[in-house]
C-alpha positions in Angstrom: -2.6 37.3 -8.8 -4.3 37.4 -5.5 -4.2 34.4 -3.1 -6.8 34.1 -0.5 -6.9 31.7 2.4 -9.6 31.5 5.1 -8.8 29.8 8.4 -11.5 29.0 11.0 -10.9 30.5 14.4 -12.2 27.2 15.8 -11.6 24.3 13.6 -14.3 21.7 14.0 -14.2 18.0 13.6 -14.8 16.3 10.3 -14.3 12.7 11.3 -14.1 10.2 8.6 -15.7 7.6 10.7 -17.6 9.5 13.4 -19.2 11.7 10.7 -19.4 14.9 12.8 -20.3 17.7 10.4 -19.8 20.7 12.7 -17.3 22.1 10.2 -19.9 22.7 7.5 -19.4 26.0 5.7 -21.9 27.8 7.9 -20.0 26.9 11.0 -16.5 28.0 9.7 -15.4 31.3 11.1 -14.1 33.9 8.7 -10.8 35.0 10.0 -9.4 35.9 6.6 -5.9 36.5 5.5 -5.3 37.9 2.0 -1.9 37.4 0.4 -0.7 39.1 -2.7 1.8 37.6 -5.1 3.3 38.3 -8.5 3.2 34.6 -9.3 1.5 33.8 -12.6 0.2 30.4 -11.6 -1.4 28.9 -8.5 -0.1 25.4 -8.7 2.5 24.1 -11.1 2.3 20.5 -12.4 5.2 19.5 -10.1 3.5 21.0 -7.1 0.2 19.3 -8.0 2.1 16.0 -8.0 3.6 16.8 -4.6 0.2 17.8 -3.2 -1.1 14.4 -4.4 1.7 12.7 -2.4 0.7 14.8 0.7 -2.8 13.5 0.3 -1.6 9.9 -0.2 0.4 10.2 3.1 -2.5 11.9 4.9 -5.0 9.0 4.4 -3.1 6.4 6.3 -2.3 8.8 9.2 -6.1 9.5 9.5 -7.0 5.8 9.3 -4.5 4.6 11.9 -5.3 7.3 14.5 -9.0 6.6 14.2 -8.8 4.2 17.1 -9.8 4.4 20.8 -8.2 1.0 21.6 -5.2 0.7 19.3 -2.9 -2.2 19.8 0.8 -1.6 19.6 1.2 -2.3 15.8 -1.6 0.1 14.9 -0.1 2.9 17.2 3.3 2.3 15.7 1.9 2.4 12.2 0.1 5.6 13.1 3.4 7.3 14.3 5.1 6.2 11.1 2.3 7.4 8.9 2.2 10.8 10.7 6.0 11.2 10.3 5.6 10.5 6.6 2.8 13.0 6.3 4.8 15.7 8.1 7.8 15.0 5.8 5.7 15.3 2.6 3.9 18.4 3.8 7.1 20.2 4.8 8.7 19.4 1.4 5.6 20.7 -0.4 5.7 24.0 1.6 9.4 24.5 0.8 8.9 23.8 -2.9 5.8 26.0 -3.2 7.2 29.2 -1.7 7.7 30.9 -5.1 4.6 29.8 -7.0 2.0 29.0 -4.3 2.4 31.3 -1.2 -0.8 30.2 0.4 0.9 27.0 1.5 3.3 29.1 3.5 0.4 30.9 5.1 -1.3 27.6 5.9 1.9 26.1 7.4 1.5 27.4 11.0 -2.0 25.9 11.3 -1.1 22.6 9.7 2.1 22.4 11.7 0.2 23.1 15.0 -2.1 20.2 14.3 0.7 17.9 13.2 2.7 18.6 16.4 -0.4 18.1 18.6 -1.1 14.8 16.9 2.6 13.7 17.3 2.5 14.7 21.0 -0.5 12.5 21.5 1.1 9.5 19.9 4.4 10.1 21.7 2.7 10.0 25.0 1.2 6.6 24.5 2.7 4.3 27.1 0.3 1.4 27.3 -1.9 -0.6 25.0 -4.6 -0.6 23.9 -4.3 3.1 23.4 -6.7 5.9 22.6 -5.4 7.7 19.6 -8.6 9.7 18.9 -7.1 13.1 20.0 -4.5 12.7 17.3 -7.2 11.8 14.8 -9.1 15.0 15.6 -6.1 17.1 14.9 -5.6 15.4 11.6 -9.3 15.9 10.7 -8.7 19.6 11.3 -5.8 19.6 8.8 -8.0 18.6 5.9 -10.3 21.6 6.7 -7.3 23.9 6.4 -6.1 22.1 3.2 -9.6 22.4 1.7 -9.7 26.2 2.3 -6.2 26.7 1.2 -6.9 25.1 -2.2 -10.6 26.1 -2.7 -10.0 29.7 -1.8 -7.2 30.0 -4.4 -8.9 28.2 -7.3 -7.1 24.9 -6.9 -9.3 22.0 -7.9 -8.3 18.9 -5.9 -10.1 15.6 -5.7 -9.4 15.3 -1.9 -11.6 18.4 -1.4 -14.4 16.9 -3.5 -14.1 13.8 -1.3 -14.2 15.9 1.8 -17.4 17.7 0.7 -19.0 14.3 -0.2 -17.9 13.0 3.2 -19.8 15.8 5.0 -23.0 14.9 3.2 -22.4 11.2 3.9 -22.1 12.0 7.6 -25.5 13.7 7.5 -27.0 10.5 6.0 -25.5 8.4 8.7 -26.7 10.9 11.4 -30.2 10.8 9.9 -30.9 7.3 11.1 -29.0 7.3 14.4 -30.7 4.9 16.8 -32.4 2.9 14.2 -30.5 -0.4 14.8 -33.4 -2.5 13.5 -36.2 -1.9 10.9 -38.7 -1.7 13.7 -36.9 1.3 15.2 -36.8 3.2 12.0 -39.3 6.1 12.5 -41.1 8.4 10.1 -38.8 11.1 11.2 -35.7 9.0 10.4 -37.1 8.4 7.0 -38.0 12.0 6.4 -34.4 13.1 7.4 -32.9 10.3 5.3 -34.8 11.5 2.2 -33.5 15.0 2.6 -29.9 14.1 3.4 -29.7 11.4 0.7 -30.6 14.0 -1.9 -27.7 16.2 -0.7 -25.3 13.3 -0.5 -26.2 11.9 -3.9 -25.6 15.3 -5.5 -22.2 15.6 -3.7 -21.2 12.1 -4.6 -22.3 12.5 -8.2 -20.0 15.4 -8.4 -17.2 13.2 -7.2 -18.1 10.4 -9.5 -18.1 12.7 -12.5 -14.4 13.5 -12.0 -11.9 11.8 -14.1 -9.7 9.6 -11.9 -6.2 11.0 -12.3 -4.3 7.7 -12.2 -1.0 9.2 -13.4 -1.1 11.9 -10.7 -1.8 9.5 -7.9 0.2 6.6 -9.3 -2.7 4.2 -9.6 -2.2 1.0 -11.5 -4.9 0.0 -14.0 -6.2 -2.6 -11.6 -6.4 0.0 -8.8 -8.1 2.4 -11.1 -10.7 -0.3 -11.9 -11.2 -0.9 -8.2 -11.9 2.8 -7.6 -14.4 2.8 -10.5 -16.1 -0.2 -8.9 -16.2 1.5 -5.5 -17.8 4.6 -7.1 -20.4 2.4 -9.0 -21.2 0.5 -5.8 -21.9 3.7 -3.9 -24.1 5.1 -6.7 -26.0 1.8 -6.9 -26.5 1.8 -3.1 -27.7 5.4 -3.1 -30.2 4.5 -5.8 -31.3 1.4 -3.7 -31.7 3.6 -0.6 -33.8 6.1 -2.6 -36.0 3.3 -4.0 -36.4 1.8 -0.5 -37.5 5.1 0.9 -40.1 5.6 -1.9 -41.4 2.1 -1.1 -41.3 2.7 2.6 -39.5 -0.6 3.0 -37.9 -0.4 6.4 -35.7 -3.4 6.1 -34.4 -2.4 2.7 -33.9 1.2 3.9 -31.8 0.2 6.8 -29.8 -2.3 4.8 -28.9 0.3 2.2 -28.4 3.1 4.8 -25.9 0.9 6.7 -23.8 0.5 3.5 -23.4 4.2 2.8 -20.5 4.8 5.1 -18.5 1.6 4.5 -18.8 2.1 0.7 -17.5 5.7 1.0 -14.7 4.7 3.3 -13.5 2.1 0.8 -13.3 4.8 -1.8 -11.5 7.2 0.4 -8.9 4.7 1.6 -8.0 3.8 -2.0 -6.3 7.2 -2.2 -3.9 6.3 0.6 -0.3 4.9 0.4 -0.4 2.3 3.1 2.8 0.5 2.1 5.4 3.3 2.6 4.8 3.9 6.3 5.7 0.3 7.0 8.7 0.1 4.7 11.1 -0.9 7.5 8.8 -3.7 8.5 8.7 -4.9 4.9 12.5 -4.9 4.9 12.6 -6.9 8.1 10.2 -9.4 6.5 12.5 -9.7 3.4 15.5 -10.3 5.7 13.7 -13.2 7.4 12.1 -14.5 4.2 15.2 -15.2 2.3 16.9 -17.4 4.9 13.6 -19.3 5.3 13.4 -19.8 1.6 17.0 -20.9 1.3 16.8 -23.3 4.3 13.7 -25.1 3.0 15.1 -25.6 -0.5 16.6 -29.0 0.4 15.9 -32.4 -1.1 18.2 -34.3 1.3 17.8 -32.5 4.6 19.3 -33.9 7.8 17.6 -33.7 11.2 19.7 -30.6 11.9 18.7 -29.1 8.5 15.0 -29.5 9.2 15.5 -27.9 12.6 17.3 -24.9 11.1 14.5 -24.5 8.5 12.0 -24.5 11.3 14.0 -21.8 13.2 14.2 -19.7 10.0 10.4 -20.1 9.4 9.6 -19.1 13.0 11.6 -15.9 12.4 9.7 -15.3 9.2 6.4 -15.8 10.9 7.3 -13.4 13.7 8.2 -10.7 11.1 5.0 -11.4 9.1 2.8 -11.2 12.2 3.8 -7.6 12.6 2.4 -6.9 9.2 -0.6 -9.2 8.5 -1.2 -11.9 11.1 -4.5 -13.7 10.9 -4.6 -14.2 14.7 -2.9 -11.3 16.4 -2.9 -7.5 16.0 -0.9 -6.3 13.1 -0.3 -3.2 11.0 -2.7 -4.4 8.3 -5.9 -5.6 10.1 -8.8 -7.1 8.2 -10.6 -3.8 8.6 -7.9 -2.3 6.3 -7.2 -5.3 4.0 -10.9 -5.6 3.0 -11.5 -2.0 1.7 -8.1 -2.0 0.0 -8.9 -5.4 -1.7 -5.8 -7.0 -0.1 -7.6 -9.8 1.7 -6.8 -12.5 -0.8 -3.0 -11.8 -0.7 -2.8 -11.7 3.0 -4.9 -14.8 3.4 -2.8 -16.7 0.9 0.4 -15.7 2.8 -1.0 -16.8 6.1 -2.0 -20.1 4.5 1.4 -20.6 2.9 3.3 -20.0 6.2 1.0 -22.5 7.9 1.4 -25.1 5.1 5.2 -24.7 5.3 5.2 -25.2 9.1 3.1 -28.3 8.7 5.4 -29.8 6.1 8.5 -29.3 8.4 6.7 -30.8 11.4 5.7 -33.8 9.3 9.3 -34.3 8.2 10.5 -34.3 11.8 7.7 -36.6 12.9 8.6 -39.1 10.1 12.1 -39.3 11.4 13.5 -40.5 8.1 16.7 -38.6 7.2 17.9 -37.3 4.9 14.5 -36.2 3.7 13.0 -33.9 1.1 11.7 -30.7 2.6 10.9 -28.9 -0.6 7.1 -29.3 0.2 7.9 -26.6 2.8 9.8 -24.6 0.2 7.1 -24.3 -2.4 4.5 -22.5 -0.3 7.2 -20.0 0.6 8.0 -19.4 -3.1 4.3 -18.5 -3.5 4.6 -15.8 -0.9 6.8 -13.6 -3.0 4.5 -14.0 -5.9 1.6 -12.8 -3.7 3.6 -9.8 -2.5 4.6 -9.0 -6.1 0.9 -9.1 -7.1 0.0 -6.9 -4.1 2.6 -4.3 -4.9 1.8 -4.4 -8.6 -1.8 -3.6 -7.6 -0.6 -0.6 -5.6 2.0 0.4 -8.3 4.5 0.4 -5.4 8.2 0.2 -6.3 10.0 -2.3 -4.2 13.5 -3.6 -4.8 12.5 -7.3 -4.4 9.9 -7.2 -7.1 12.2 -7.0 -10.2 14.4 -9.5 -8.5 11.4 -11.8 -8.1 10.4 -11.3 -11.7 13.9 -12.0 -12.9 14.2 -15.2 -10.8 10.8 -16.4 -12.0 11.8 -15.6 -15.5 14.9 -17.8 -15.6 13.3 -20.9 -14.1 12.1 -22.4 -17.5 15.6 -22.2 -18.9 17.3 -23.5 -15.7 14.8 -26.4 -15.5 15.5 -27.2 -19.2 19.3 -27.5 -18.7 19.1 -29.1 -15.2 20.2 -32.5 -16.6 22.3 -31.2 -19.5 26.0 -31.9 -18.7 27.5 -30.1 -21.6 26.9 -28.8 -25.1 26.7 -32.3 -26.7 23.4 -32.9 -24.8 21.8 -29.7 -25.9 18.7 -30.2 -28.0 16.9 -27.9 -30.3 13.9 -27.9 -28.0 16.0 -26.9 -25.0 17.7 -24.2 -27.0 14.3 -22.8 -28.0 13.3 -22.6 -24.4 16.5 -20.7 -23.5 16.0 -18.4 -26.5 12.4 -17.6 -25.3 13.7 -17.0 -21.8 16.5 -14.6 -22.7 14.3 -11.6 -23.7 12.4 -11.8 -20.4 15.7 -11.6 -18.5 17.0 -8.8 -20.7 13.9 -6.8 -19.9 14.1 -7.4 -16.2 17.8 -6.9 -15.7 17.8 -3.1 -16.2 14.9 -2.8 -13.8 16.9 -4.7 -11.2 19.9 -2.4 -11.8 17.7 0.7 -11.4 16.0 -0.7 -8.3 19.4 -1.4 -6.6 20.8 2.0 -7.6 17.8 3.8 -6.2 17.8 1.7 -3.0 18.0 3.6 0.3 21.0 1.8 1.8 20.0 2.8 5.3 16.7 1.0 4.9 18.5 -2.3 4.5 21.5 -1.2 6.6 23.8 -1.8 3.7 27.4 -0.6 3.9 29.0 1.2 1.0 31.0 -2.0 0.4 27.9 -4.2 0.3 26.2 -1.7 -2.1 29.2 -1.8 -4.3 29.2 -5.6 -4.2 25.6 -5.7 -5.3 26.4 -3.4 -8.3 29.4 -5.5 -9.2 27.2 -8.6 -9.2 24.6 -6.9 -11.4 27.3 -6.0 -13.9 28.5 -9.6 -14.0 24.9 -10.8 -14.5 24.4 -8.3 -17.3 27.6 -9.3 -19.0 26.5 -13.0 -18.7 23.2 -12.3 -20.5 25.1 -10.5 -23.3 27.4 -13.6 -23.5 24.4 -15.9 -23.6 22.8 -13.8 -26.4 26.1 -14.1 -28.4 26.3 -17.8 -27.8 22.7 -18.3 -29.1 23.5 -16.2 -32.2 26.6 -18.3 -32.8 24.8 -21.5 -32.0 27.7 -22.4 -29.6 26.2 -25.3 -27.7 28.8 -25.4 -25.0 28.6 -21.7 -24.3 24.8 -21.8 -24.3 24.8 -24.4 -21.6 27.5 -22.8 -19.5 26.0 -19.3 -19.7 22.5 -20.5 -19.0 23.7 -22.3 -15.8 25.7 -19.2 -14.9 22.5 -17.2 -14.8 21.5 -18.9 -11.5 25.0 -19.3 -10.2 25.4 -15.5 -10.4 21.9 -14.7 -9.1 21.8 -16.8 -5.9 24.7 -15.0 -4.0 23.2 -11.7 -5.1 19.8 -12.6 -3.9 21.1 -13.9 -0.6 22.7 -10.5 0.2 19.2 -9.2 0.9 18.7 -11.8 3.7 19.2 -11.0 7.3 
């Protein structure tokens, strides 16, 4: 089989947001390298999956560097995203040597741009910082990638997106300067008519593709969001076409101004924006657990309330790095909105503020001991919001099966809260426990797997601590088996003891993840 890869002698800019189309096929040089191989396939399923991960890492790097005045959190996220992209790309090249040699041929060009982008980010010494030079190098990478795949018969959705993006840029350029309906000229409208036809054709090609949710790891909800984004763009294209036919300047401009944001929303959906900030999510977990624990107190002393405030302040500091509502963060609203994350982040900001208010009210009342669980409940909701967010993104995170397990045992623990021994166990309470057990049995193996697959360096766990976690999971698993046996035997005393042991074993395990 022959592999052919074409590299431009001067790679032009294909900016996702600036919409510069100087890299259209007519402008690409034809410095051609032909590579022969005895391979019988161009891209194995395993390599295709790896290529998808390269693409998922590419999107965040492109987004974060598209900034001429980046605050420190954005620049830091850009460096992390670029590092992840480099790692994914290098792994893909190594694994493709035997079956897809064009990747090796493309490597020098891609590596050159990656290094240039890295150098730009490494040289940042003050904020806000201009990251656009790094962005331009990343834009060039997708031109190389497109040619590597297209010239060797590899059909990839990212290339269909790139071709649609080029046409979208022409639409945006067609009404440059028309900031109000009154400034929309006949020439603008004539150019828009031509470019909209091209863009609609390119976008319809993209829309006709089956979304490969399994390949990209999309959840059902994420898949629905992508479908909705595609439908919204198609509807807007139709609205723009209709407005042009009616010569309705206001409607033309309204629809034209939506073309780019709607396309960007679709493009960003293909990115993995959680992985580059994994260390920051760990730092959040390590602050979250102490704050959750400190606020779970129905008889708090003055010192207890102060300690809870200190823990909450640490939590808020860690959260502000990720998604502050008032300061620069790694996930600004301009990213949350197209990713459909706004509701989760808004809820977490509200929960933190509500918890702070509750602790401040407790101190102001001056009546100790006092119940500060009104500060605890909003914090409990935070992990449910994060669970929902990561479920949307189909993102594996060790805290999520732990959260589901904890949430799962609450009905049974609430039921036995005032049960002193087996003699007080009722049929109703037993039924609640019996209904709870299958939920816990389903989540426990997921907890075990998540801990086994945990990168200990991410949490800075020692070998001893990792072993202690595994030992705790074994004890919890054994306790569930004992509870199942007690229910089968209708052993009231054992049912109560084993149910209460569920939480007793879980709490010290959970606290190990705190800072």
